[in-house]
C-alpha positions in Angstrom: 91.7 13.2 18.1 95.5 13.3 17.7 97.1 16.7 17.4 100.2 17.6 15.4 102.2 20.5 16.9 103.4 23.1 14.5 106.7 24.7 15.6 105.3 24.6 19.2 103.1 27.7 18.5 99.7 26.4 17.5 97.8 23.3 16.5 95.4 22.9 13.6 93.5 19.8 14.5 92.1 19.0 11.1 93.1 20.3 7.6 89.5 21.7 7.1 89.6 23.7 10.3 89.5 27.4 9.8 91.0 28.0 13.3 94.1 26.9 15.2 94.7 26.6 18.9 97.5 28.3 20.7 99.9 25.7 22.3 101.4 28.5 24.4 100.9 32.2 24.9 101.6 34.0 21.7 102.6 37.7 21.8 101.1 40.3 19.5 102.9 40.5 16.1 104.3 37.0 16.3 104.7 35.3 12.9 103.3 31.8 13.4 104.5 29.0 11.1 101.5 26.8 10.3 101.2 24.0 7.8 103.8 25.4 5.4 102.8 29.1 5.7 103.3 31.9 8.1 100.6 34.0 9.8 101.2 37.3 11.6 99.0 37.7 14.6 97.5 41.3 15.0 97.0 40.7 18.7 98.2 38.4 21.5 96.6 35.0 21.9 96.4 33.2 25.2 97.3 29.5 25.5 94.3 27.3 24.6 92.6 30.2 22.7 91.8 30.2 19.0 92.8 32.3 16.0 91.6 32.3 12.4 93.9 30.7 9.8 91.8 31.9 6.9 89.3 34.8 6.5 86.0 33.8 8.0 82.8 35.6 6.8 80.0 36.6 9.0 77.6 33.6 9.4 80.2 31.1 8.3 80.7 28.0 10.5 83.7 27.9 12.8 85.4 24.5 12.4 87.4 22.7 15.1 88.1 18.9 15.0 86.5 19.2 11.5 83.2 19.9 13.2 81.0 23.0 13.8 81.6 24.7 17.1 79.7 27.9 16.3 79.2 30.6 13.7 81.0 33.9 13.0 79.1 36.8 14.4 81.0 39.1 12.1 83.8 39.0 9.5 87.0 37.6 11.1 90.4 38.3 9.6 93.4 35.9 9.4 95.2 35.7 12.7 92.4 37.4 14.6 91.4 36.0 18.0 88.3 33.8 17.7 86.2 33.7 20.8 82.9 34.9 22.5 83.3 38.4 21.1 82.9 37.3 17.5 81.3 33.8 17.7 77.7 32.9 18.2 76.2 29.5 18.9 73.6 29.2 16.2 71.8 25.9 15.4 72.6 23.3 12.8 71.1 19.9 11.8 72.9 16.9 13.1 72.8 13.7 11.1 72.7 10.9 13.7 73.3 8.2 11.1 72.7 5.5 13.7 75.3 2.7 13.7 76.8 3.9 10.4 80.3 4.0 11.8 80.1 1.3 14.6 83.7 0.3 15.2 84.8 -3.3 15.0 85.8 -4.8 18.4 89.4 -4.1 19.4 91.8 -7.0 18.8 93.0 -8.9 21.8 95.8 -7.1 23.7 99.4 -8.2 23.3 99.3 -8.8 27.0 96.5 -9.3 29.4 97.1 -7.1 32.5 96.1 -7.4 36.1 95.9 -5.3 39.3 95.8 -6.0 43.0 92.3 -5.5 44.2 89.5 -6.8 46.4 87.3 -9.8 45.5 84.1 -9.5 47.4 83.1 -13.1 46.6 80.5 -14.9 44.5 77.5 -13.6 46.5 77.9 -10.2 44.9 76.9 -9.7 41.2 79.8 -9.5 38.8 79.6 -5.7 38.3 79.8 -5.1 42.1 82.3 -7.8 43.1 85.7 -6.3 42.4 87.0 -3.3 44.2 90.1 -1.1 44.3 89.6 0.2 47.9 88.2 -1.3 51.1 86.1 1.3 53.0 83.3 1.2 55.6 80.6 3.7 54.7 78.3 5.6 57.0 75.4 6.6 54.8 73.1 9.5 55.8 69.6 9.1 54.4 68.9 12.8 54.8 70.8 16.1 55.4 69.3 16.2 59.0 71.5 13.2 59.9 74.6 14.4 58.0 76.4 15.9 60.9 75.7 12.8 63.1 77.1 10.5 60.4 80.2 12.7 60.2 80.6 12.7 64.0 80.6 8.8 64.0 83.5 8.8 61.5 85.4 11.5 63.3 85.1 9.6 66.7 86.3 6.4 65.1 89.3 8.1 63.5 90.3 9.9 66.6 90.1 6.6 68.6 93.0 5.1 66.6 91.1 1.9 66.2 91.8 1.7 62.4 95.4 1.0 63.2 94.3 -2.5 64.3 92.8 -3.1 60.9 95.4 -2.5 58.2 93.3 -3.8 55.3 90.6 -1.2 55.9 91.3 2.0 53.8 89.1 4.1 56.0 85.7 5.1 57.2 83.9 7.4 54.8 80.7 9.4 55.7 78.3 9.7 52.7 76.6 13.0 53.5 74.4 15.3 51.4 71.8 18.1 51.4 68.8 16.0 50.3 66.4 13.4 51.6 63.3 15.4 52.3 60.9 18.0 50.8 60.3 15.9 47.7 57.4 13.8 46.4 57.3 10.4 48.3 58.1 7.7 45.8 58.5 10.3 43.0 61.3 10.6 40.5 63.6 12.5 42.9 63.0 10.0 45.7 63.8 7.0 43.5 66.9 8.7 42.0 68.2 9.5 45.5 67.6 5.9 46.6 69.3 4.6 43.5 72.3 6.8 44.2 72.6 6.0 47.9 72.2 2.3 47.1 75.0 2.5 44.5 77.3 3.7 47.2 76.2 1.2 49.8 76.9 -1.8 47.5 79.8 -0.2 45.7 82.7 -2.6 45.1 85.0 -0.3 47.1 82.8 -0.6 50.1 83.2 -3.6 52.4 80.3 -2.8 54.7 78.1 0.1 55.7 75.5 1.4 58.1 72.6 3.8 57.5 71.8 6.8 59.7 68.6 8.9 59.4 66.6 11.4 61.4 63.4 9.4 61.5 60.7 11.7 60.0 62.2 12.4 56.6 60.6 11.7 53.3 63.6 9.5 52.3 62.8 6.7 54.8 65.4 4.0 55.2 62.9 1.3 54.7 62.0 2.8 51.3 65.7 2.6 50.4 66.4 -0.8 51.7 63.3 -2.5 50.4 63.0 -0.6 47.1 66.7 -1.2 46.3 66.9 -4.7 47.8 69.9 -3.8 50.0 71.7 -6.4 51.9 74.8 -6.0 54.1 77.2 -8.6 52.9 79.7 -10.1 55.4 82.4 -12.6 55.1 81.4 -16.1 54.2 78.6 -14.9 52.0 76.1 -14.5 54.9 73.6 -11.8 54.1 71.6 -9.7 56.6 69.6 -6.5 56.4 71.7 -3.3 56.9 71.8 -1.7 60.3 69.6 1.5 60.3 70.0 4.0 63.1 67.6 7.0 63.5 68.4 10.0 65.7 64.8 10.2 66.9 64.6 6.5 67.9 68.0 6.4 69.5 67.3 9.4 71.6 69.3 12.2 70.1 72.7 12.8 68.4 74.9 11.7 71.3 73.2 8.3 71.6 73.1 7.8 67.9 76.9 8.5 67.6 77.6 5.9 70.4 75.4 3.3 68.6 77.1 4.1 65.2 80.6 3.8 66.6 79.8 0.5 68.2 78.2 -0.8 64.9 81.2 0.1 62.9 83.6 -1.4 65.4 81.6 -4.6 65.1 82.0 -4.5 61.3 85.7 -3.8 61.2 87.1 -7.3 61.8 85.0 -8.7 58.9 86.0 -5.9 56.5 89.6 -6.4 57.5 89.4 -10.0 56.3 89.3 -8.7 52.7 92.9 -8.7 51.3 94.2 -7.5 48.0 94.5 -10.3 45.4 95.6 -10.4 41.8 92.7 -9.6 39.5 92.4 -9.3 35.7 92.2 -5.7 34.4 88.8 -6.6 32.9 87.4 -5.8 36.3 88.3 -2.2 36.1 85.2 0.1 35.7 86.6 3.5 34.7 84.7 6.6 35.4 85.7 9.7 33.3 85.0 13.3 33.8 86.5 16.7 32.8 86.2 19.8 34.9 87.7 23.3 34.8 88.3 22.6 31.1 90.3 24.9 28.8 90.9 25.1 25.1 93.5 22.4 25.2 91.3 19.8 27.1 90.1 18.4 23.7 93.7 18.5 22.3 95.7 16.8 25.1 94.2 15.3 28.2 90.8 14.2 26.9 92.2 12.4 23.8 94.9 10.8 26.0 92.2 9.6 28.4 90.3 8.2 25.3 93.4 6.1 24.5 93.4 4.8 28.1 89.7 4.1 27.9 90.3 2.0 24.8 93.1 0.1 26.5 90.8 -0.7 29.5 88.1 -1.8 27.1 90.6 -3.9 25.1 91.4 -5.7 28.4 87.7 -6.5 28.7 86.8 -3.6 31.1 84.3 -0.8 31.1 84.6 3.0 30.6 81.8 5.4 31.5 81.3 8.7 29.8 78.9 11.2 31.6 78.0 14.9 31.4 75.2 14.8 28.9 75.2 18.6 28.7 78.8 18.3 27.5 77.9 15.8 24.8 75.3 18.3 23.4 76.2 19.3 19.9 78.5 16.3 19.5 76.0 13.5 20.1 75.9 12.7 16.4 79.5 11.5 16.7 78.4 8.9 19.3 75.2 7.8 17.7 77.2 6.8 14.7 79.3 4.5 17.0 76.3 2.9 18.7 76.0 -0.9 18.6 72.4 -0.6 17.7 69.8 2.0 16.7 68.0 1.5 20.0 71.2 2.5 21.9 71.7 5.5 19.7 68.1 6.6 20.2 68.5 6.3 24.0 71.2 9.0 23.8 69.1 11.3 21.5 66.1 10.9 23.8 68.3 12.2 26.7 69.5 15.1 24.5 65.9 16.1 23.7 65.0 15.7 27.4 67.7 18.2 28.3 66.5 20.7 25.7 63.1 20.5 27.3 64.4 20.5 30.9 66.6 23.6 30.4 63.9 25.4 28.5 61.3 25.3 31.3 63.7 27.3 33.4 64.6 29.7 30.6 68.1 28.4 30.5 70.2 27.5 27.4 72.6 24.5 27.4 75.2 27.0 26.1 75.2 28.5 29.6 77.3 25.5 30.5 80.8 26.8 29.6 81.8 28.5 32.9 83.7 31.7 33.3 86.8 29.7 33.8 86.1 27.6 30.7 85.9 30.7 28.6 88.9 32.3 30.2 90.7 29.0 29.2 89.7 29.4 25.6 86.4 27.5 25.3 83.8 29.5 23.4 80.6 27.4 23.0 79.1 24.3 24.3 79.6 22.7 20.9 83.3 23.2 21.2 83.4 22.0 24.8 81.4 18.9 23.9 83.5 17.9 20.9 86.6 18.0 23.2 84.7 16.2 26.1 83.6 13.2 24.1 87.3 12.5 23.3 87.4 10.9 26.7 85.3 8.0 25.3 88.0 6.9 23.0 87.2 5.1 19.7 85.2 2.0 20.6 81.5 1.4 20.1 78.9 2.9 22.4 77.3 -0.2 23.9 74.7 1.3 26.2 73.1 4.5 27.6 72.0 4.3 31.2 70.2 6.7 33.5 71.8 8.6 36.4 73.3 6.3 39.1 72.1 3.2 37.3 74.3 0.2 37.8 76.5 -0.4 34.8 76.4 -4.1 34.0 77.9 -4.3 30.5 81.5 -4.2 29.3 82.7 -1.5 26.9 82.0 2.2 26.5 78.8 3.3 28.3 77.2 6.7 28.4 75.5 7.7 31.7 73.0 10.6 31.7 74.5 13.1 34.1 74.7 16.9 34.4 78.0 18.5 33.5 78.5 19.8 37.1 81.5 17.7 38.3 80.4 16.6 41.8 76.9 15.7 40.6 78.2 13.9 37.5 80.8 11.9 39.3 78.4 11.0 42.1 76.2 9.3 39.6 79.1 7.6 37.9 80.5 6.2 41.1 77.0 5.1 42.1 76.9 3.2 38.8 79.9 1.2 40.0 83.1 3.0 38.7 85.9 1.7 40.9 88.6 4.1 39.5 88.1 7.7 38.2 90.2 9.8 35.8 89.5 13.5 35.9 91.0 15.9 33.3 91.4 19.6 34.0 92.8 22.6 32.3 92.1 25.2 34.9 93.0 23.2 38.0 90.1 21.2 39.5 91.0 19.4 42.7 88.2 16.9 42.7 88.1 13.6 44.6 85.1 11.3 45.3 85.5 8.6 47.9 85.2 5.6 47.9 86.6 5.7 44.3 90.2 7.1 43.8 90.4 10.1 41.4 93.4 10.5 39.1 93.9 14.1 38.0 95.3 14.8 34.5 96.4 18.3 33.6 95.9 19.6 30.1 98.9 21.8 30.0 102.4 22.0 31.6 102.1 25.4 33.4 99.1 24.1 35.3 100.8 20.8 36.1 103.9 22.5 37.5 101.9 25.2 39.3 99.6 22.6 41.0 102.0 19.7 41.3 100.5 18.7 44.7 97.2 18.1 43.1 97.9 16.8 39.5 98.9 13.1 38.9 99.7 13.3 35.2 100.8 16.0 32.8 99.1 15.6 29.4 100.4 19.1 28.5 103.5 17.3 27.0 101.4 16.7 23.9 101.8 20.4 23.2 105.6 19.8 23.4 105.5 17.0 20.8 104.8 13.9 22.9 102.3 11.6 21.1 98.8 11.4 22.6 99.1 7.6 22.5 102.1 7.8 24.8 100.3 9.9 27.4 97.3 7.6 27.1 99.4 4.5 27.9 100.8 6.4 30.9 97.3 7.1 32.1 96.4 3.4 31.6 99.5 2.3 33.7 98.5 4.8 36.4 95.0 3.4 36.5 96.4 -0.1 37.2 98.8 1.2 39.9 96.1 3.2 41.6 93.7 0.3 41.4 96.4 -1.7 43.2 96.5 0.7 46.1 98.8 3.6 45.0 97.3 6.8 46.5 96.3 9.6 44.2 97.1 13.2 44.9 93.5 13.8 46.0 93.7 10.9 48.4 97.0 12.2 49.8 95.3 15.6 50.3 92.3 14.0 52.1 89.9 15.1 49.4 86.7 13.1 48.6 84.3 13.3 51.5 82.5 16.5 50.7 81.9 15.8 47.0 79.0 13.4 47.3 76.3 15.4 45.5 73.2 13.5 44.2 71.3 15.1 41.3 68.0 16.6 42.3 65.8 17.0 39.2 62.5 18.2 40.8 61.2 21.0 43.0 62.1 21.3 46.7 58.7 21.3 48.4 
């Protein structure tokens, strides 16, 4: 959704839009030049917030991106601030028009690109074979073994043994708050197993061990047998993963000792993996936006969409999640579906979310957070239209369930909540080996074992949080083309995939963000 700045004050994204977005803070009384005319603002407008460019009558649709983002709750004068005080959500019919605008495949790139990554060998399936990092994971099956799993990693780090294995990026404990008080073999149990298995066999994980308590509902044998887990070592030899339980080992201390020994035994084999040149088609990009503002859909998200297209043009994959932030814009994606069946899979998920939220007395429009609204986002429709820009312009080739392994090339939608840690946990479990995370308010998200590239939507944020932001997409508001920022993100993806550390990695972020989605009651 390319934006055309107008005298650096504001952006009208489509000619039919009846609002414009402030590209910077605009004081009260400012005369704003916009599309050949001048509007005088009766009040101040914050950056990322909207103001009316024509009179809007009560009940009329508010248009941004040429799409409905809500309805006027009262008459709105020219230049008046348009936000939660005078906009209501309302309902409108969406024409899904399945496959009516399915894009043609992108032409071959002028140059096929590569990155320096890890090839796990032919014993792994194609979608799990190529990594951008080389970790050993210590996976807790239940919250009751979370501390123990963390103690194993801390003991190993403190020992200095990793210095002997330079090809190992680190030891990451995968800890969480779940694993019990759920229906055995129920939907929550299966989804947790799918998520844990996705991290165990992730292409950025060279080897792993499992640690449980022993009496939890989420038994390791249910995970290993149900998900057909194998621990793959060098030479293609497969064996069952090592499972330690605190109760069988005789307590925390003995389990930590056994866990440390097990990881030390794995390190030489994991260290044998070395970076090699790999085609860019082996990039599986995970996308997310968090701490969004009114400019997320103007700068960073469209730029990430350009980068997604470039990855797909190379033969790679890009994953769009956050179904609750697709809501109200799903008709834009169903039109791009490769088949009616794929489009219907997305609509089925939308209908499920309407039902799921209703049984708790919640509206999906509760999704825009306090920070989102402070940043200029008014309704979930507006947020969603900006969020789907991350998916670029290519066809929607599949819709998968939460944490399901992504096995196809192209743009894929994964059904996840909008909450960032939960969403990205599912996307990483699905196989994403590089993440790009856009933010307008200043999210500092990371999610090991996948590196997370942070893209700021505006220059003040980028400069204020320079130690956390990797790329400044706010330059779009200063006249830099979206396509140029998108190419910059693409190049950064290749560099990070080759080993360059992101700001979140340099800050040590990424071990507390593993947050599997629990959809059922805690019993």
